[in-house]
VEXDREN-2710 file (C-alpha; in Angstrom, 1 decimal):
% VEXDREN-2710
k/r/px/py/pz
1/UNK/-28.9/-5.2/29.0
2/UNK/-31.4/-5.2/31.7
3/UNK/-29.3/-6.7/34.3
4/UNK/-26.7/-4.1/33.4
5/UNK/-29.2/-1.1/33.7
6/UNK/-30.7/-2.6/37.4
7/UNK/-27.4/-2.9/38.7
8/UNK/-25.8/0.6/37.3
9/UNK/-29.0/2.1/39.5
10/UNK/-28.3/-0.3/42.4
11/UNK/-24.9/1.4/42.3
12/UNK/-26.4/4.7/41.9
13/UNK/-28.7/4.6/44.5
14/UNK/-25.8/3.3/46.7
15/UNK/-23.7/6.4/46.0
16/UNK/-26.3/8.3/46.8
17/UNK/-27.0/6.5/50.2
18/UNK/-25.0/9.1/51.8
19/UNK/-26.8/11.9/50.6
20/UNK/-29.8/11.0/53.0
21/UNK/-27.8/8.8/55.5
22/UNK/-26.0/12.4/56.6
23/UNK/-29.1/14.4/57.1
24/UNK/-31.1/11.6/58.9
25/UNK/-27.8/11.4/60.5
26/UNK/-27.4/15.2/61.5
27/UNK/-31.6/14.9/62.7
28/UNK/-30.5/12.4/65.3
29/UNK/-28.2/15.4/66.7
30/UNK/-30.0/18.2/65.5
31/UNK/-33.7/17.3/67.3
32/UNK/-32.2/16.2/70.8
33/UNK/-30.9/19.6/71.0
34/UNK/-33.0/21.8/69.4
35/UNK/-36.2/20.4/71.3
36/UNK/-34.7/20.3/74.5
37/UNK/-33.6/24.1/74.1
38/UNK/-36.1/25.6/71.7
39/UNK/-39.8/25.9/72.8
40/UNK/-42.8/24.4/70.6
41/UNK/-43.9/27.7/70.3
42/UNK/-40.5/29.1/68.7
43/UNK/-40.2/25.8/67.0
44/UNK/-44.0/26.1/65.7
45/UNK/-43.0/29.5/64.2
46/UNK/-39.9/28.1/62.5
47/UNK/-42.0/25.2/60.9
48/UNK/-44.2/27.4/59.5
49/UNK/-41.8/30.5/58.2
50/UNK/-39.5/27.2/56.4
51/UNK/-42.5/26.1/55.5
52/UNK/-43.5/29.3/53.2
53/UNK/-39.7/29.5/52.2
54/UNK/-40.5/25.6/50.8
55/UNK/-43.8/27.0/49.0
56/UNK/-41.6/30.2/47.6
57/UNK/-38.3/28.0/46.6
58/UNK/-40.8/25.7/44.4
59/UNK/-42.5/28.7/42.7
60/UNK/-38.8/29.9/42.1
61/UNK/-37.4/27.0/40.9
62/UNK/-39.4/23.8/40.3
63/UNK/-39.5/24.7/36.2
64/UNK/-36.1/24.4/35.9
65/UNK/-35.0/21.9/38.1
66/UNK/-37.8/19.4/36.5
67/UNK/-35.9/20.1/33.3
68/UNK/-32.7/19.7/34.0
69/UNK/-33.3/15.8/34.7
70/UNK/-35.0/15.4/32.0
71/UNK/-32.9/17.7/29.1
72/UNK/-29.2/16.8/29.9
73/UNK/-28.7/14.6/27.7
74/UNK/-30.8/15.8/24.6
75/UNK/-28.3/18.9/25.0
76/UNK/-25.5/16.7/25.6
77/UNK/-26.1/14.6/22.0
78/UNK/-26.8/18.3/20.4
79/UNK/-23.4/19.5/21.6
80/UNK/-25.0/22.3/24.0
81/UNK/-23.5/21.8/27.0
82/UNK/-22.0/25.1/27.4
83/UNK/-25.2/26.6/26.4
84/UNK/-26.9/24.3/28.8
85/UNK/-24.8/24.5/32.3
86/UNK/-24.7/28.7/31.5
87/UNK/-28.4/28.9/31.7
88/UNK/-29.1/26.6/34.6
89/UNK/-26.8/28.8/36.8
90/UNK/-27.8/32.2/36.0
91/UNK/-31.9/31.3/35.2
92/UNK/-31.7/30.0/39.1
93/UNK/-29.8/32.4/40.2
94/UNK/-31.8/35.6/38.6
95/UNK/-35.1/33.5/39.5
96/UNK/-33.9/33.2/43.8
97/UNK/-32.8/36.6/44.2
98/UNK/-35.5/38.2/42.3
99/UNK/-38.2/36.2/43.7
100/UNK/-36.7/36.8/47.0
101/UNK/-36.9/40.1/46.9
102/UNK/-40.3/40.2/45.7
103/UNK/-41.5/38.0/48.6
104/UNK/-39.6/40.2/51.0
105/UNK/-41.5/43.0/49.5
106/UNK/-44.8/41.4/50.0
107/UNK/-44.2/40.5/53.3
108/UNK/-43.3/44.0/54.3
109/UNK/-46.0/45.7/52.8
110/UNK/-48.9/42.9/53.9
111/UNK/-47.8/41.3/57.3
112/UNK/-48.5/42.9/59.9
113/UNK/-51.0/40.1/60.9
114/UNK/-48.0/37.9/61.6
115/UNK/-47.3/37.2/65.4
116/UNK/-43.5/38.7/66.3
117/UNK/-41.5/35.5/66.2
118/UNK/-42.4/34.7/62.5
119/UNK/-41.5/38.7/61.3
120/UNK/-38.5/38.5/63.4
121/UNK/-37.4/34.6/61.4
122/UNK/-38.6/36.3/58.0
123/UNK/-34.7/38.6/56.8
124/UNK/-32.9/35.4/57.7
125/UNK/-35.3/32.8/56.2
126/UNK/-35.2/34.8/52.4
127/UNK/-31.8/34.7/52.9
128/UNK/-31.6/30.4/53.4
129/UNK/-33.7/30.3/50.9
130/UNK/-31.3/31.5/48.1
131/UNK/-27.9/30.0/49.3
132/UNK/-30.0/26.6/50.0
133/UNK/-31.9/25.9/46.8
134/UNK/-29.0/27.6/44.7
135/UNK/-26.9/24.8/45.9
136/UNK/-30.0/22.4/45.6
137/UNK/-30.1/23.2/41.8
138/UNK/-26.0/22.1/42.0
139/UNK/-27.2/19.1/42.8
140/UNK/-29.7/18.3/40.3
141/UNK/-27.6/19.6/37.8
142/UNK/-25.0/16.3/39.1
143/UNK/-27.6/14.2/39.3
144/UNK/-28.3/15.3/36.0
145/UNK/-25.1/14.1/34.2
146/UNK/-24.8/11.1/36.5
147/UNK/-22.3/12.5/38.5
148/UNK/-23.2/10.7/41.7
149/UNK/-20.0/11.1/44.1
150/UNK/-19.8/14.9/43.1
151/UNK/-23.8/15.2/43.7
152/UNK/-23.2/13.3/47.6
153/UNK/-20.5/14.9/48.4
154/UNK/-22.0/18.4/47.8
155/UNK/-25.2/17.5/49.6
156/UNK/-23.2/15.6/52.6
157/UNK/-21.1/19.3/52.9
158/UNK/-24.4/21.2/52.7
159/UNK/-25.7/18.9/55.6
160/UNK/-23.3/18.8/58.0
161/UNK/-22.0/22.4/57.8
162/UNK/-25.1/23.5/57.9
163/UNK/-25.6/21.2/61.3
164/UNK/-22.8/22.6/62.7
165/UNK/-23.3/26.3/62.6
166/UNK/-27.0/25.3/63.6
167/UNK/-25.9/23.8/66.9
168/UNK/-23.5/26.6/67.5
169/UNK/-26.0/29.0/67.0
170/UNK/-29.1/27.5/68.9
171/UNK/-26.7/26.0/71.7
172/UNK/-23.6/28.2/72.0
173/UNK/-25.4/31.6/71.1
174/UNK/-28.8/31.0/72.3
175/UNK/-30.6/32.6/68.6
176/UNK/-33.0/29.6/69.3
177/UNK/-34.8/28.6/65.9
178/UNK/-33.4/31.9/64.0
179/UNK/-29.8/29.9/64.4
180/UNK/-31.5/27.4/62.7
181/UNK/-31.7/29.1/59.4
182/UNK/-28.6/31.5/60.3
183/UNK/-27.0/27.8/60.0
184/UNK/-28.1/27.3/56.4
185/UNK/-27.3/30.4/55.7
186/UNK/-23.4/30.1/56.4
187/UNK/-23.2/26.3/55.6
188/UNK/-24.2/26.7/52.4
189/UNK/-22.3/30.0/51.5
190/UNK/-19.1/28.1/52.0
191/UNK/-20.3/25.8/49.8
192/UNK/-20.6/28.2/47.1
193/UNK/-17.5/28.2/45.2
194/UNK/-17.2/24.1/44.8
195/UNK/-21.0/24.2/43.4
196/UNK/-19.8/26.7/40.9
197/UNK/-16.2/24.3/40.4
198/UNK/-18.5/21.3/39.7
199/UNK/-20.9/23.2/37.1
200/UNK/-18.2/24.5/35.2
201/UNK/-16.5/20.9/34.7
202/UNK/-19.6/20.3/32.4
203/UNK/-19.4/23.4/30.8
204/UNK/-19.5/27.3/31.1
205/UNK/-20.8/29.0/33.5
206/UNK/-19.8/33.1/31.6
207/UNK/-23.3/34.4/30.8
208/UNK/-22.5/35.0/27.2
209/UNK/-23.4/31.3/27.0
210/UNK/-26.7/32.0/28.7
211/UNK/-29.5/30.6/25.9
212/UNK/-33.1/32.2/25.6
213/UNK/-33.9/29.1/23.5
214/UNK/-32.6/26.8/26.4
215/UNK/-34.9/28.5/29.0
216/UNK/-37.5/28.8/26.3
217/UNK/-37.4/24.8/26.4
218/UNK/-36.7/24.7/30.1
219/UNK/-40.0/26.8/30.7
220/UNK/-42.0/25.0/28.5
221/UNK/-41.6/21.5/29.9
222/UNK/-41.0/22.8/33.3
223/UNK/-43.7/25.8/34.0
224/UNK/-46.4/23.2/34.2
225/UNK/-44.7/21.4/36.9
226/UNK/-44.8/24.4/39.1
227/UNK/-48.3/24.1/39.9
228/UNK/-48.1/20.2/40.2
229/UNK/-44.8/21.9/42.9
230/UNK/-46.9/23.4/44.2
231/UNK/-49.9/21.3/45.5
232/UNK/-46.5/18.9/46.3
233/UNK/-46.0/21.8/49.1
234/UNK/-50.1/21.7/49.7
235/UNK/-49.4/17.9/50.2
236/UNK/-46.9/18.0/52.3
237/UNK/-46.7/21.4/54.8
238/UNK/-50.3/23.3/54.2
239/UNK/-51.5/21.3/57.2
240/UNK/-49.0/23.2/59.9
241/UNK/-50.9/26.4/58.8
242/UNK/-54.6/24.6/59.2
243/UNK/-53.1/23.2/62.9
244/UNK/-51.8/26.8/63.5
245/UNK/-54.9/28.6/62.5
246/UNK/-57.3/25.6/64.1
247/UNK/-54.8/24.7/67.6
248/UNK/-51.5/26.9/68.2
249/UNK/-48.3/27.6/67.3
250/UNK/-47.1/24.8/70.0
251/UNK/-49.1/22.0/68.4
252/UNK/-47.4/23.0/65.0
253/UNK/-43.8/22.8/66.5
254/UNK/-45.4/19.0/68.2
255/UNK/-46.6/17.8/65.1
256/UNK/-43.9/19.2/62.8
257/UNK/-41.0/17.2/65.0
258/UNK/-42.6/14.0/64.6
259/UNK/-43.5/14.8/61.2
260/UNK/-39.7/15.5/60.0
261/UNK/-38.2/12.8/61.9
262/UNK/-40.5/10.2/60.4
263/UNK/-40.0/12.1/56.7
264/UNK/-35.8/12.1/57.7
265/UNK/-35.9/8.2/58.4
266/UNK/-37.9/7.5/54.9
267/UNK/-36.6/9.7/52.8
268/UNK/-33.1/7.7/53.8
269/UNK/-34.2/5.0/52.3
270/UNK/-36.7/6.5/49.1
271/UNK/-34.6/9.7/47.5
272/UNK/-31.6/7.5/47.1
273/UNK/-33.4/4.8/45.2
274/UNK/-35.7/8.0/43.7
275/UNK/-32.5/10.3/42.4
276/UNK/-31.4/7.2/41.0
277/UNK/-34.4/6.0/39.0
278/UNK/-35.0/9.3/37.6
279/UNK/-31.8/9.5/35.3
280/UNK/-31.5/6.0/35.2
281/UNK/-35.4/6.2/33.4
282/UNK/-34.5/9.0/31.3
283/UNK/-31.0/7.6/29.7
284/UNK/-32.9/4.1/29.1
285/UNK/-36.2/5.6/27.5
286/UNK/-33.5/7.7/25.4
287/UNK/-31.0/5.6/24.1
288/UNK/-32.7/2.1/24.9
289/UNK/-36.5/2.6/23.9
290/UNK/-39.7/2.2/25.6
291/UNK/-40.3/-1.4/26.3
292/UNK/-37.0/-1.8/28.0
293/UNK/-37.9/1.3/30.0
294/UNK/-41.0/-0.4/31.4
295/UNK/-39.0/-3.5/32.4
296/UNK/-36.6/-1.4/34.4
297/UNK/-39.8/0.6/35.4
298/UNK/-41.1/-2.9/36.6
299/UNK/-38.1/-4.1/38.7
300/UNK/-37.1/-0.7/40.2
301/UNK/-40.9/-0.8/41.8
302/UNK/-40.0/-4.1/42.8
303/UNK/-36.7/-3.0/44.6
304/UNK/-38.5/0.0/46.1
305/UNK/-40.6/-2.1/48.0
306/UNK/-38.3/-4.4/49.5
307/UNK/-36.1/-0.9/50.8
308/UNK/-39.2/1.1/52.4
309/UNK/-41.5/-1.8/53.6
310/UNK/-39.5/-2.9/56.5
311/UNK/-39.3/0.5/57.4
312/UNK/-42.8/1.4/57.8
313/UNK/-43.0/-2.5/59.9
314/UNK/-40.5/-1.3/62.0
315/UNK/-41.5/2.3/62.9
316/UNK/-44.8/1.0/64.0
317/UNK/-43.0/-1.0/66.6
318/UNK/-40.4/1.5/68.0
319/UNK/-42.5/4.8/67.4
320/UNK/-42.7/5.5/71.0
321/UNK/-39.2/4.6/72.7
322/UNK/-37.9/6.5/69.8
323/UNK/-39.5/9.7/70.0
324/UNK/-38.5/9.0/73.9
325/UNK/-35.0/8.8/72.9
326/UNK/-34.4/11.4/70.2
327/UNK/-37.0/14.3/71.7
328/UNK/-37.8/16.4/74.6
329/UNK/-40.0/15.2/76.8
330/UNK/-42.7/17.5/76.0
331/UNK/-42.3/16.0/72.0
332/UNK/-43.0/12.7/73.1
333/UNK/-46.8/12.4/72.7
334/UNK/-46.6/12.8/69.3
335/UNK/-44.7/9.1/68.4
336/UNK/-48.5/7.7/66.9
337/UNK/-47.3/10.3/63.9
338/UNK/-43.8/8.2/62.7
339/UNK/-46.0/5.3/61.2
340/UNK/-48.5/7.2/59.6
341/UNK/-45.8/9.4/58.0
342/UNK/-43.5/7.0/56.9
343/UNK/-46.0/5.0/55.1
344/UNK/-47.3/8.4/53.5
345/UNK/-43.8/9.0/52.2
346/UNK/-43.7/5.4/50.9
347/UNK/-46.5/5.7/49.1
348/UNK/-45.8/9.0/47.6
349/UNK/-42.0/7.2/46.4
350/UNK/-44.2/4.6/44.2
351/UNK/-46.0/7.6/43.0
352/UNK/-43.3/9.2/41.4
353/UNK/-42.5/5.7/40.0
354/UNK/-46.3/5.1/38.7
355/UNK/-45.6/8.8/36.8
356/UNK/-42.6/7.8/34.9
357/UNK/-45.0/7.2/31.9
358/UNK/-46.2/10.8/31.7
359/UNK/-42.6/12.2/32.7
360/UNK/-41.0/10.3/29.9
361/UNK/-43.3/11.6/27.3
362/UNK/-43.7/15.0/28.9
363/UNK/-47.2/15.3/30.0
364/UNK/-46.5/17.2/32.9
365/UNK/-49.6/18.6/33.1
366/UNK/-51.6/15.5/33.7
367/UNK/-48.9/15.1/36.3
368/UNK/-49.8/18.7/37.9
369/UNK/-53.6/17.6/37.4
370/UNK/-52.9/14.5/39.2
371/UNK/-50.6/16.0/41.9
372/UNK/-53.9/19.4/42.7
373/UNK/-56.4/16.8/42.6
374/UNK/-54.8/15.0/46.0
375/UNK/-54.0/18.6/47.8
376/UNK/-57.5/19.7/47.4
377/UNK/-58.3/16.2/48.6
378/UNK/-56.0/16.8/51.4
379/UNK/-56.9/20.5/52.7
380/UNK/-60.6/19.8/51.9
381/UNK/-60.3/17.0/54.5
382/UNK/-57.3/19.0/56.7
383/UNK/-60.2/21.7/56.9
384/UNK/-62.9/19.2/58.2
385/UNK/-61.1/17.2/60.6
386/UNK/-58.0/18.7/62.2
387/UNK/-60.2/21.2/64.2
388/UNK/-62.0/18.5/65.7
389/UNK/-59.4/15.8/66.0
390/UNK/-56.1/17.6/66.2
391/UNK/-52.6/17.2/64.3
392/UNK/-53.5/13.1/64.2
393/UNK/-55.9/13.7/61.8
394/UNK/-53.2/15.9/59.4
395/UNK/-51.2/12.6/59.5
396/UNK/-54.0/10.1/58.1
397/UNK/-55.0/13.1/55.9
398/UNK/-51.7/13.3/54.3
399/UNK/-51.5/9.6/54.0
400/UNK/-55.0/9.2/52.2
401/UNK/-54.1/12.2/50.0
402/UNK/-50.8/10.2/48.8
403/UNK/-53.0/7.1/48.1
404/UNK/-55.0/8.8/45.7
405/UNK/-52.3/10.3/44.1
406/UNK/-50.8/6.7/43.6
407/UNK/-53.9/5.6/42.3
408/UNK/-54.0/8.8/39.9
409/UNK/-51.1/8.7/38.6
410/UNK/-51.1/4.6/37.7
411/UNK/-54.2/5.1/35.9
412/UNK/-53.7/8.2/33.8
413/UNK/-49.9/6.4/33.1
414/UNK/-50.9/3.9/31.3
415/UNK/-51.7/5.3/27.6
416/UNK/-48.7/6.0/27.3
417/UNK/-46.3/3.5/29.4
418/UNK/-47.1/0.2/30.7
419/UNK/-46.5/0.0/34.1
420/UNK/-46.5/-3.9/35.5
421/UNK/-46.7/-4.3/39.3
422/UNK/-45.1/-7.3/40.4
423/UNK/-48.0/-8.3/42.8
424/UNK/-46.8/-11.7/44.0
425/UNK/-43.4/-10.1/44.8
426/UNK/-45.0/-7.5/46.8
427/UNK/-47.0/-10.1/49.1
428/UNK/-44.0/-11.4/49.7
429/UNK/-42.3/-8.5/50.6
430/UNK/-45.2/-7.3/53.0
431/UNK/-45.2/-10.5/54.2
432/UNK/-41.7/-11.0/55.3
433/UNK/-42.5/-6.8/57.2
434/UNK/-44.9/-8.7/58.9
435/UNK/-42.8/-11.1/60.5
436/UNK/-40.5/-8.6/61.5
437/UNK/-42.6/-6.7/63.3
438/UNK/-43.9/-9.4/65.0
439/UNK/-40.4/-10.5/66.3
440/UNK/-39.5/-6.8/67.6
441/UNK/-42.8/-7.0/69.1
442/UNK/-42.2/-10.1/71.3
443/UNK/-38.4/-9.1/71.5
444/UNK/-38.6/-5.9/73.0
445/UNK/-41.9/-4.7/74.5
446/UNK/-41.2/-5.5/77.6
447/UNK/-37.7/-3.2/77.7
448/UNK/-37.5/0.5/79.0
449/UNK/-37.1/2.8/76.1
450/UNK/-33.1/3.6/75.5
451/UNK/-30.4/4.2/72.6
452/UNK/-29.4/0.4/72.9
453/UNK/-32.5/-1.0/72.4
454/UNK/-33.3/0.9/69.4
455/UNK/-30.0/-0.4/68.1
456/UNK/-30.3/-3.6/68.9
457/UNK/-34.1/-3.5/67.2
458/UNK/-32.4/-2.0/64.2
459/UNK/-29.5/-5.1/64.0
460/UNK/-32.5/-7.7/65.2
461/UNK/-35.0/-6.2/62.6
462/UNK/-32.5/-6.8/59.4
463/UNK/-31.6/-9.9/59.8
464/UNK/-35.3/-11.0/60.5
465/UNK/-36.8/-8.8/57.7
466/UNK/-34.1/-10.5/55.3
467/UNK/-34.3/-14.4/56.9
468/UNK/-38.1/-13.7/56.5
469/UNK/-38.0/-12.6/52.8
470/UNK/-35.4/-15.2/51.9
471/UNK/-37.7/-18.0/53.1
472/UNK/-40.8/-16.4/51.3
473/UNK/-38.5/-16.8/48.2
474/UNK/-38.8/-12.8/47.7
475/UNK/-34.9/-13.0/47.3
476/UNK/-33.1/-14.0/43.5
477/UNK/-29.9/-15.4/43.2
478/UNK/-28.6/-12.2/41.4
479/UNK/-29.4/-10.2/44.1
480/UNK/-28.4/-11.7/46.4
481/UNK/-24.8/-11.8/44.6
482/UNK/-25.1/-8.4/44.3
483/UNK/-25.6/-7.4/48.1
484/UNK/-22.6/-9.8/48.5
485/UNK/-21.1/-7.9/46.2
486/UNK/-22.0/-4.5/47.6
487/UNK/-21.1/-5.5/51.1
488/UNK/-17.7/-6.9/50.4
489/UNK/-17.1/-3.3/48.6
490/UNK/-18.0/-1.5/51.0
491/UNK/-16.4/-3.7/53.9
492/UNK/-13.1/-3.3/51.7
493/UNK/-13.2/0.6/51.7
494/UNK/-13.8/0.2/55.5
495/UNK/-10.3/-1.8/55.3
496/UNK/-8.3/0.7/53.2
497/UNK/-9.6/3.2/55.3
498/UNK/-8.1/1.5/58.2
499/UNK/-4.9/0.9/57.3
500/UNK/-4.4/4.6/55.7
501/UNK/-5.4/6.2/59.3
END
């Protein structure tokens, strides 16, 4: 049973991989374009506004997105999917539209001290909040139903369409950072019919099936997650404001670009795994019981480390040539931020795995407390160190805050669900990552930065890592078999696609 569950999780993670691959690839297109057209101050205004919109989206929908995955199978068991689907659709729409209107009114009345650049972006940013976040909610619905293909299609289509429109508005229409947000609105607006069609396949979307009782259930579980979501936002994005206040919008643009690249690269691996882990843990816990769920959690921890540790080591080696290739000259000095951000994102992912005991037992208040403590720590350290040491301190403070969050989640989950960390396997994984970094540094340090060099480093790094992991006995026979099966399946699909073409 354990192997079956883990294979299912691995298969789902591979299905979710395009969900992160496409945004990462689009970033490799947009960042070189945007950083050569949009000046750092305008980009800084964009990051400040988009950070505010991100906070608003958490305030308005975090209670709902937290509940969607947790309650899908419970409602399916009770035969209430029609009410569940309708409630998700209409509660999210009402929350987003009313919330955007209130936020717009507040900014209109009290935003006199904002810069002209920020005020210019607010209307289109509010529109992006409504359309983008509704599509995000519909994606979570597909995730809860274990419809990985539909989730991936909706997510990939959103990324591609938004990118195409954004590049057009920035590069052709010369709208500056306004064009990025306009592209998000246009891309997600086109996808609304598909999102609603997907929801209707699960159940009714008629407002007649809206259920106050399900809404109350969502609220009881999800509202304590709003402070946790706000705290997560503080951990991820509040440093932009402190940099802006103590430095300048120019420095926000520099830091935000490097941070965004590091975050996208890591999320290419971490998010498919985390997206797959959540439903797998809930399904195992509800259907098979806690003992098996604990074993699944241990193995998923190992797989998460196997996938993320080499990325951190790799970015530590290639961050400078990477920034040289993919950003304009004004942005390249922030290369040292990349590996620090990568390590922080990895720790955040592990903290999500560590919190499964709290999530399964619906201890969302404790999760909120943990995230709040880590956020307060980060803000305090940023206020203390950023004015003196600049944006580099913000990256290290984020890393420290994620480490604190991991420790808190681990220790406070233990009374509810035992999390056994496979320390021997962890040592092998870190050892293989260190060997890979050494190989990359020795083989490529004398070459000038170029796209071909980055491609070669990726290929050599992957080969060196897996050879080192195999030599250190970090790969098990059944895992080698699974990797072989997945590689064969990918080759078969590519072959069939080529024949069809």
